[in-house]
PDB file as gemmi writes it, atoms N, CA and C in Angstrom:
CRYST1    1.000    1.000    1.000  90.00  90.00  90.00 P 1                      
ATOM      1  N   UNK A   1      90.288-112.060 150.014  1.00  0.00           N  
ATOM      2  CA  UNK A   1      89.179-111.137 149.994  1.00  0.00           C  
ATOM      3  C   UNK A   1      87.878-111.875 150.288  1.00  0.00           C  
ATOM      4  N   UNK A   2      86.966-111.210 150.996  1.00  0.00           N  
ATOM      5  CA  UNK A   2      85.686-111.862 151.294  1.00  0.00           C  
ATOM      6  C   UNK A   2      84.786-111.896 150.065  1.00  0.00           C  
ATOM      7  N   UNK A   3      83.959-112.928 150.014  1.00  0.00           N  
ATOM      8  CA  UNK A   3      83.015-113.052 148.904  1.00  0.00           C  
ATOM      9  C   UNK A   3      81.869-112.065 149.090  1.00  0.00           C  
ATOM     10  N   UNK A   4      81.202-111.766 147.996  1.00  0.00           N  
ATOM     11  CA  UNK A   4      80.061-110.846 148.030  1.00  0.00           C  
ATOM     12  C   UNK A   4      78.851-111.613 148.557  1.00  0.00           C  
ATOM     13  N   UNK A   5      78.483-111.370 149.793  1.00  0.00           N  
ATOM     14  CA  UNK A   5      77.358-112.095 150.392  1.00  0.00           C  
ATOM     15  C   UNK A   5      76.024-111.573 149.885  1.00  0.00           C  
ATOM     16  N   UNK A   6      76.012-110.370 149.343  1.00  0.00           N  
ATOM     17  CA  UNK A   6      74.766-109.816 148.815  1.00  0.00           C  
ATOM     18  C   UNK A   6      74.266-110.657 147.639  1.00  0.00           C  
ATOM     19  N   UNK A   7      75.145-111.088 146.765  1.00  0.00           N  
ATOM     20  CA  UNK A   7      74.764-111.908 145.620  1.00  0.00           C  
ATOM     21  C   UNK A   7      74.228-113.260 146.089  1.00  0.00           C  
ATOM     22  N   UNK A   8      74.887-113.835 147.102  1.00  0.00           N  
ATOM     23  CA  UNK A   8      74.424-115.127 147.618  1.00  0.00           C  
ATOM     24  C   UNK A   8      73.048-114.983 148.267  1.00  0.00           C  
ATOM     25  N   UNK A   9      72.819-113.880 148.966  1.00  0.00           N  
ATOM     26  CA  UNK A   9      71.518-113.649 149.609  1.00  0.00           C  
ATOM     27  C   UNK A   9      70.428-113.474 148.552  1.00  0.00           C  
ATOM     28  N   UNK A  10      70.738-112.759 147.481  1.00  0.00           N  
ATOM     29  CA  UNK A  10      69.764-112.569 146.404  1.00  0.00           C  
ATOM     30  C   UNK A  10      69.447-113.896 145.726  1.00  0.00           C  
ATOM     31  N   UNK A  11      70.468-114.711 145.538  1.00  0.00           N  
ATOM     32  CA  UNK A  11      70.252-116.012 144.902  1.00  0.00           C  
ATOM     33  C   UNK A  11      69.355-116.883 145.770  1.00  0.00           C  
ATOM     34  N   UNK A  12      69.594-116.894 147.089  1.00  0.00           N  
ATOM     35  CA  UNK A  12      68.749-117.670 147.997  1.00  0.00           C  
ATOM     36  C   UNK A  12      67.308-117.169 147.965  1.00  0.00           C  
ATOM     37  N   UNK A  13      67.143-115.857 147.911  1.00  0.00           N  
ATOM     38  CA  UNK A  13      65.794-115.280 147.852  1.00  0.00           C  
ATOM     39  C   UNK A  13      65.088-115.675 146.552  1.00  0.00           C  
ATOM     40  N   UNK A  14      65.820-115.636 145.430  1.00  0.00           N  
ATOM     41  CA  UNK A  14      65.229-116.040 144.145  1.00  0.00           C  
ATOM     42  C   UNK A  14      64.832-117.505 144.165  1.00  0.00           C  
ATOM     43  N   UNK A  15      65.708-118.357 144.706  1.00  0.00           N  
ATOM     44  CA  UNK A  15      65.400-119.786 144.762  1.00  0.00           C  
ATOM     45  C   UNK A  15      64.198-120.058 145.665  1.00  0.00           C  
ATOM     46  N   UNK A  16      64.117-119.344 146.781  1.00  0.00           N  
ATOM     47  CA  UNK A  16      62.992-119.517 147.689  1.00  0.00           C  
ATOM     48  C   UNK A  16      61.686-119.065 147.021  1.00  0.00           C  
ATOM     49  N   UNK A  17      61.738-117.949 146.286  1.00  0.00           N  
ATOM     50  CA  UNK A  17      60.556-117.457 145.577  1.00  0.00           C  
ATOM     51  C   UNK A  17      60.143-118.443 144.481  1.00  0.00           C  
ATOM     52  N   UNK A  18      61.116-119.032 143.808  1.00  0.00           N  
ATOM     53  CA  UNK A  18      60.814-120.001 142.760  1.00  0.00           C  
ATOM     54  C   UNK A  18      60.155-121.241 143.356  1.00  0.00           C  
ATOM     55  N   UNK A  19      60.655-121.712 144.487  1.00  0.00           N  
ATOM     56  CA  UNK A  19      60.044-122.874 145.140  1.00  0.00           C  
ATOM     57  C   UNK A  19      58.613-122.573 145.566  1.00  0.00           C  
ATOM     58  N   UNK A  20      58.382-121.353 146.069  1.00  0.00           N  
ATOM     59  CA  UNK A  20      57.038-120.956 146.479  1.00  0.00           C  
ATOM     60  C   UNK A  20      56.092-120.917 145.277  1.00  0.00           C  
ATOM     61  N   UNK A  21      56.566-120.382 144.153  1.00  0.00           N  
ATOM     62  CA  UNK A  21      55.744-120.362 142.937  1.00  0.00           C  
ATOM     63  C   UNK A  21      55.425-121.779 142.475  1.00  0.00           C  
ATOM     64  N   UNK A  22      56.392-122.688 142.562  1.00  0.00           N  
ATOM     65  CA  UNK A  22      56.161-124.070 142.160  1.00  0.00           C  
ATOM     66  C   UNK A  22      55.122-124.736 143.061  1.00  0.00           C  
ATOM     67  N   UNK A  23      55.178-124.445 144.366  1.00  0.00           N  
ATOM     68  CA  UNK A  23      54.182-125.002 145.291  1.00  0.00           C  
ATOM     69  C   UNK A  23      52.787-124.486 144.962  1.00  0.00           C  
ATOM     70  N   UNK A  24      52.675-123.177 144.687  1.00  0.00           N  
ATOM     71  CA  UNK A  24      51.380-122.600 144.350  1.00  0.00           C  
ATOM     72  C   UNK A  24      50.838-123.185 143.044  1.00  0.00           C  
ATOM     73  N   UNK A  25      51.714-123.348 142.074  1.00  0.00           N  
ATOM     74  CA  UNK A  25      51.309-123.901 140.789  1.00  0.00           C  
ATOM     75  C   UNK A  25      50.828-125.346 140.956  1.00  0.00           C  
ATOM     76  N   UNK A  26      51.546-126.127 141.754  1.00  0.00           N  
ATOM     77  CA  UNK A  26      51.148-127.505 142.008  1.00  0.00           C  
ATOM     78  C   UNK A  26      49.802-127.552 142.715  1.00  0.00           C  
ATOM     79  N   UNK A  27      49.586-126.639 143.659  1.00  0.00           N  
ATOM     80  CA  UNK A  27      48.315-126.589 144.377  1.00  0.00           C  
ATOM     81  C   UNK A  27      47.175-126.241 143.418  1.00  0.00           C  
ATOM     82  N   UNK A  28      47.391-125.291 142.508  1.00  0.00           N  
ATOM     83  CA  UNK A  28      46.364-124.937 141.521  1.00  0.00           C  
ATOM     84  C   UNK A  28      46.050-126.127 140.620  1.00  0.00           C  
ATOM     85  N   UNK A  29      47.075-126.880 140.237  1.00  0.00           N  
ATOM     86  CA  UNK A  29      46.850-128.062 139.397  1.00  0.00           C  
ATOM     87  C   UNK A  29      45.988-129.091 140.123  1.00  0.00           C  
ATOM     88  N   UNK A  30      46.285-129.307 141.402  1.00  0.00           N  
ATOM     89  CA  UNK A  30      45.517-130.272 142.197  1.00  0.00           C  
ATOM     90  C   UNK A  30      44.066-129.814 142.310  1.00  0.00           C  
ATOM     91  N   UNK A  31      43.853-128.528 142.598  1.00  0.00           N  
ATOM     92  CA  UNK A  31      42.493-128.002 142.723  1.00  0.00           C  
ATOM     93  C   UNK A  31      41.738-128.110 141.399  1.00  0.00           C  
ATOM     94  N   UNK A  32      42.400-127.807 140.291  1.00  0.00           N  
ATOM     95  CA  UNK A  32      41.757-127.902 138.984  1.00  0.00           C  
ATOM     96  C   UNK A  32      41.383-129.349 138.676  1.00  0.00           C  
ATOM     97  N   UNK A  33      42.260-130.274 139.011  1.00  0.00           N  
ATOM     98  CA  UNK A  33      41.986-131.689 138.782  1.00  0.00           C  
ATOM     99  C   UNK A  33      40.780-132.139 139.614  1.00  0.00           C  
ATOM    100  N   UNK A  34      40.706-131.675 140.877  1.00  0.00           N  
ATOM    101  CA  UNK A  34      39.582-132.035 141.740  1.00  0.00           C  
ATOM    102  C   UNK A  34      38.276-131.447 141.210  1.00  0.00           C  
ATOM    103  N   UNK A  35      38.309-130.192 140.740  1.00  0.00           N  
ATOM    104  CA  UNK A  35      37.102-129.581 140.175  1.00  0.00           C  
ATOM    105  C   UNK A  35      36.647-130.344 138.943  1.00  0.00           C  
ATOM    106  N   UNK A  36      37.593-130.730 138.114  1.00  0.00           N  
ATOM    107  CA  UNK A  36      37.257-131.457 136.896  1.00  0.00           C  
ATOM    108  C   UNK A  36      36.646-132.817 137.236  1.00  0.00           C  
ATOM    109  N   UNK A  37      37.247-133.516 138.178  1.00  0.00           N  
ATOM    110  CA  UNK A  37      36.744-134.832 138.566  1.00  0.00           C  
ATOM    111  C   UNK A  37      35.382-134.730 139.233  1.00  0.00           C  
ATOM    112  N   UNK A  38      35.185-133.771 140.112  1.00  0.00           N  
ATOM    113  CA  UNK A  38      33.914-133.650 140.809  1.00  0.00           C  
ATOM    114  C   UNK A  38      32.825-133.149 139.871  1.00  0.00           C  
ATOM    115  N   UNK A  39      33.159-132.354 138.874  1.00  0.00           N  
ATOM    116  CA  UNK A  39      32.174-131.847 137.913  1.00  0.00           C  
ATOM    117  C   UNK A  39      31.596-132.953 137.067  1.00  0.00           C  
ATOM    118  N   UNK A  40      32.410-133.924 136.687  1.00  0.00           N  
ATOM    119  CA  UNK A  40      31.920-135.036 135.884  1.00  0.00           C  
ATOM    120  C   UNK A  40      31.008-135.943 136.688  1.00  0.00           C  
ATOM    121  N   UNK A  41      31.294-136.144 137.940  1.00  0.00           N  
ATOM    122  CA  UNK A  41      30.512-137.048 138.771  1.00  0.00           C  
ATOM    123  C   UNK A  41      29.134-136.474 139.075  1.00  0.00           C  
ATOM    124  N   UNK A  42      29.024-135.151 139.245  1.00  0.00           N  
ATOM    125  CA  UNK A  42      27.747-134.550 139.605  1.00  0.00           C  
ATOM    126  C   UNK A  42      26.877-134.289 138.385  1.00  0.00           C  
ATOM    127  N   UNK A  43      27.386-134.422 137.192  1.00  0.00           N  
ATOM    128  CA  UNK A  43      26.607-134.193 135.997  1.00  0.00           C  
ATOM    129  C   UNK A  43      26.743-132.776 135.475  1.00  0.00           C  
ATOM    130  N   UNK A  44      27.270-131.895 136.255  1.00  0.00           N  
ATOM    131  CA  UNK A  44      27.471-130.521 135.807  1.00  0.00           C  
ATOM    132  C   UNK A  44      26.156-129.777 135.683  1.00  0.00           C  
ATOM    133  N   UNK A  45      26.237-128.530 135.329  1.00  0.00           N  
ATOM    134  CA  UNK A  45      25.038-127.730 135.160  1.00  0.00           C  
ATOM    135  C   UNK A  45      24.604-127.795 133.703  1.00  0.00           C  
ATOM    136  N   UNK A  46      23.313-127.736 133.495  1.00  0.00           N  
ATOM    137  CA  UNK A  46      22.763-127.830 132.149  1.00  0.00           C  
ATOM    138  C   UNK A  46      22.765-126.459 131.502  1.00  0.00           C  
ATOM    139  N   UNK A  47      23.066-126.414 130.230  1.00  0.00           N  
ATOM    140  CA  UNK A  47      23.071-125.162 129.491  1.00  0.00           C  
ATOM    141  C   UNK A  47      21.641-124.637 129.390  1.00  0.00           C  
ATOM    142  N   UNK A  48      21.359-123.406 129.829  1.00  0.00           N  
ATOM    143  CA  UNK A  48      19.990-122.906 129.810  1.00  0.00           C  
ATOM    144  C   UNK A  48      19.433-122.739 128.395  1.00  0.00           C  
ATOM    145  N   UNK A  49      20.299-122.586 127.400  1.00  0.00           N  
ATOM    146  CA  UNK A  49      19.821-122.427 126.029  1.00  0.00           C  
ATOM    147  C   UNK A  49      19.226-123.715 125.469  1.00  0.00           C  
ATOM    148  N   UNK A  50      19.696-124.852 125.947  1.00  0.00           N  
ATOM    149  CA  UNK A  50      19.208-126.122 125.406  1.00  0.00           C  
ATOM    150  C   UNK A  50      18.447-126.936 126.443  1.00  0.00           C  
ATOM    151  N   UNK A  51      18.089-126.327 127.554  1.00  0.00           N  
ATOM    152  CA  UNK A  51      17.364-127.043 128.601  1.00  0.00           C  
ATOM    153  C   UNK A  51      15.992-127.452 128.084  1.00  0.00           C  
ATOM    154  N   UNK A  52      15.647-128.696 128.281  1.00  0.00           N  
ATOM    155  CA  UNK A  52      14.328-129.188 127.914  1.00  0.00           C  
ATOM    156  C   UNK A  52      14.177-129.617 126.470  1.00  0.00           C  
ATOM    157  N   UNK A  53      15.214-129.506 125.659  1.00  0.00           N  
ATOM    158  CA  UNK A  53      15.105-129.913 124.256  1.00  0.00           C  
ATOM    159  C   UNK A  53      15.331-131.416 124.164  1.00  0.00           C  
ATOM    160  N   UNK A  54      14.441-132.065 123.442  1.00  0.00           N  
ATOM    161  CA  UNK A  54      14.531-133.507 123.246  1.00  0.00           C  
ATOM    162  C   UNK A  54      15.140-133.797 121.878  1.00  0.00           C  
ATOM    163  N   UNK A  55      15.805-134.934 121.713  1.00  0.00           N  
ATOM    164  CA  UNK A  55      16.324-135.290 120.389  1.00  0.00           C  
ATOM    165  C   UNK A  55      15.171-135.545 119.417  1.00  0.00           C  
ATOM    166  N   UNK A  56      15.404-135.239 118.163  1.00  0.00           N  
ATOM    167  CA  UNK A  56      14.390-135.472 117.147  1.00  0.00           C  
ATOM    168  C   UNK A  56      13.698-134.183 116.747  1.00  0.00           C  
ATOM    169  N   UNK A  57      12.623-134.307 115.981  1.00  0.00           N  
ATOM    170  CA  UNK A  57      11.910-133.111 115.515  1.00  0.00           C  
ATOM    171  C   UNK A  57      11.347-132.315 116.689  1.00  0.00           C  
ATOM    172  N   UNK A  58      11.434-131.013 116.582  1.00  0.00           N  
ATOM    173  CA  UNK A  58      10.929-130.129 117.620  1.00  0.00           C  
ATOM    174  C   UNK A  58       9.560-129.595 117.205  1.00  0.00           C  
ATOM    175  N   UNK A  59       8.719-129.255 118.174  1.00  0.00           N  
ATOM    176  CA  UNK A  59       7.409-128.691 117.815  1.00  0.00           C  
ATOM    177  C   UNK A  59       7.582-127.342 117.126  1.00  0.00           C  
ATOM    178  N   UNK A  60       6.622-127.009 116.299  1.00  0.00           N  
ATOM    179  CA  UNK A  60       6.665-125.752 115.558  1.00  0.00           C  
ATOM    180  C   UNK A  60       6.442-124.589 116.526  1.00  0.00           C  
ATOM    181  N   UNK A  61       7.272-123.533 116.424  1.00  0.00           N  
ATOM    182  CA  UNK A  61       7.092-122.390 117.315  1.00  0.00           C  
ATOM    183  C   UNK A  61       5.751-121.697 117.071  1.00  0.00           C  
ATOM    184  N   UNK A  62       5.152-121.162 118.124  1.00  0.00           N  
ATOM    185  CA  UNK A  62       3.840-120.518 118.013  1.00  0.00           C  
ATOM    186  C   UNK A  62       3.886-119.277 117.126  1.00  0.00           C  
ATOM    187  N   UNK A  63       5.001-118.566 117.122  1.00  0.00           N  
ATOM    188  CA  UNK A  63       5.062-117.340 116.331  1.00  0.00           C  
ATOM    189  C   UNK A  63       4.985-117.632 114.839  1.00  0.00           C  
ATOM    190  N   UNK A  64       5.395-118.836 114.399  1.00  0.00           N  
ATOM    191  CA  UNK A  64       5.255-119.195 112.990  1.00  0.00           C  
ATOM    192  C   UNK A  64       3.794-119.442 112.639  1.00  0.00           C  
ATOM    193  N   UNK A  65       3.036-120.019 113.573  1.00  0.00           N  
ATOM    194  CA  UNK A  65       1.610-120.246 113.343  1.00  0.00           C  
ATOM    195  C   UNK A  65       0.888-118.914 113.189  1.00  0.00           C  
ATOM    196  N   UNK A  66       1.274-117.911 113.982  1.00  0.00           N  
ATOM    197  CA  UNK A  66       0.657-116.590 113.899  1.00  0.00           C  
ATOM    198  C   UNK A  66       0.950-115.944 112.548  1.00  0.00           C  
ATOM    199  N   UNK A  67       2.171-116.081 112.035  1.00  0.00           N  
ATOM    200  CA  UNK A  67       2.518-115.508 110.736  1.00  0.00           C  
ATOM    201  C   UNK A  67       1.742-116.186 109.614  1.00  0.00           C  
ATOM    202  N   UNK A  68       1.577-117.498 109.681  1.00  0.00           N  
ATOM    203  CA  UNK A  68       0.853-118.228 108.646  1.00  0.00           C  
ATOM    204  C   UNK A  68      -0.617-117.829 108.627  1.00  0.00           C  
ATOM    205  N   UNK A  69      -1.193-117.551 109.777  1.00  0.00           N  
ATOM    206  CA  UNK A  69      -2.599-117.167 109.845  1.00  0.00           C  
ATOM    207  C   UNK A  69      -2.810-115.776 109.233  1.00  0.00           C  
ATOM    208  N   UNK A  70      -1.855-114.878 109.314  1.00  0.00           N  
ATOM    209  CA  UNK A  70      -1.986-113.524 108.798  1.00  0.00           C  
ATOM    210  C   UNK A  70      -1.786-113.458 107.289  1.00  0.00           C  
ATOM    211  N   UNK A  71      -0.903-114.280 106.722  1.00  0.00           N  
ATOM    212  CA  UNK A  71      -0.602-114.230 105.296  1.00  0.00           C  
ATOM    213  C   UNK A  71      -1.558-115.129 104.520  1.00  0.00           C  
ATOM    214  N   UNK A  72      -2.008-114.669 103.346  1.00  0.00           N  
ATOM    215  CA  UNK A  72      -2.846-115.548 102.514  1.00  0.00           C  
ATOM    216  C   UNK A  72      -1.984-116.649 101.911  1.00  0.00           C  
ATOM    217  N   UNK A  73      -2.620-117.716 101.544  1.00  0.00           N  
ATOM    218  CA  UNK A  73      -1.923-118.863 100.970  1.00  0.00           C  
ATOM    219  C   UNK A  73      -1.321-118.458  99.626  1.00  0.00           C  
ATOM    220  N   UNK A  74      -0.032-118.660  99.432  1.00  0.00           N  
ATOM    221  CA  UNK A  74       0.682-118.237  98.236  1.00  0.00           C  
ATOM    222  C   UNK A  74       0.276-119.041  97.015  1.00  0.00           C  
ATOM    223  N   UNK A  75      -0.113-120.291  97.164  1.00  0.00           N  
ATOM    224  CA  UNK A  75      -0.456-121.135  96.021  1.00  0.00           C  
ATOM    225  C   UNK A  75      -1.817-120.758  95.448  1.00  0.00           C  
ATOM    226  N   UNK A  76      -2.773-120.363  96.289  1.00  0.00           N  
ATOM    227  CA  UNK A  76      -4.104-120.053  95.782  1.00  0.00           C  
ATOM    228  C   UNK A  76      -4.210-118.605  95.295  1.00  0.00           C  
ATOM    229  N   UNK A  77      -3.266-117.787  95.659  1.00  0.00           N  
ATOM    230  CA  UNK A  77      -3.318-116.390  95.209  1.00  0.00           C  
ATOM    231  C   UNK A  77      -2.927-116.293  93.741  1.00  0.00           C  
ATOM    232  N   UNK A  78      -3.633-115.418  93.020  1.00  0.00           N  
ATOM    233  CA  UNK A  78      -3.330-115.248  91.595  1.00  0.00           C  
ATOM    234  C   UNK A  78      -2.150-114.285  91.471  1.00  0.00           C  
ATOM    235  N   UNK A  79      -1.265-114.537  90.504  1.00  0.00           N  
ATOM    236  CA  UNK A  79      -0.139-113.617  90.311  1.00  0.00           C  
ATOM    237  C   UNK A  79      -0.643-112.291  89.752  1.00  0.00           C  
ATOM    238  N   UNK A  80      -0.045-111.183  90.162  1.00  0.00           N  
ATOM    239  CA  UNK A  80      -0.471-109.877  89.637  1.00  0.00           C  
ATOM    240  C   UNK A  80      -0.120-109.735  88.166  1.00  0.00           C  
ATOM    241  N   UNK A  81      -0.999-109.015  87.424  1.00  0.00           N  
ATOM    242  CA  UNK A  81      -0.768-108.860  85.989  1.00  0.00           C  
ATOM    243  C   UNK A  81      -0.396-107.472  85.643  1.00  0.00           C  
TER     244      UNK A  81                                                      
END                                                                             
């Protein structure tokens, strides 16, 4: 009796698809490695939230100065009776 060639054809198709997926995965790994390597060499982009901040004490924000000017000094004020 002849063998079922449909099963063999399906197996070849599955193996070919698996090899293609492995090639794509390997290519993605190579691209990711290149992006990682090139990102370190260029210094990367700076986080906009911390851009311009220097190590050490930071200057007092202006909005705190405005609040202090509006409120009377707590130490010189007499407690209510």
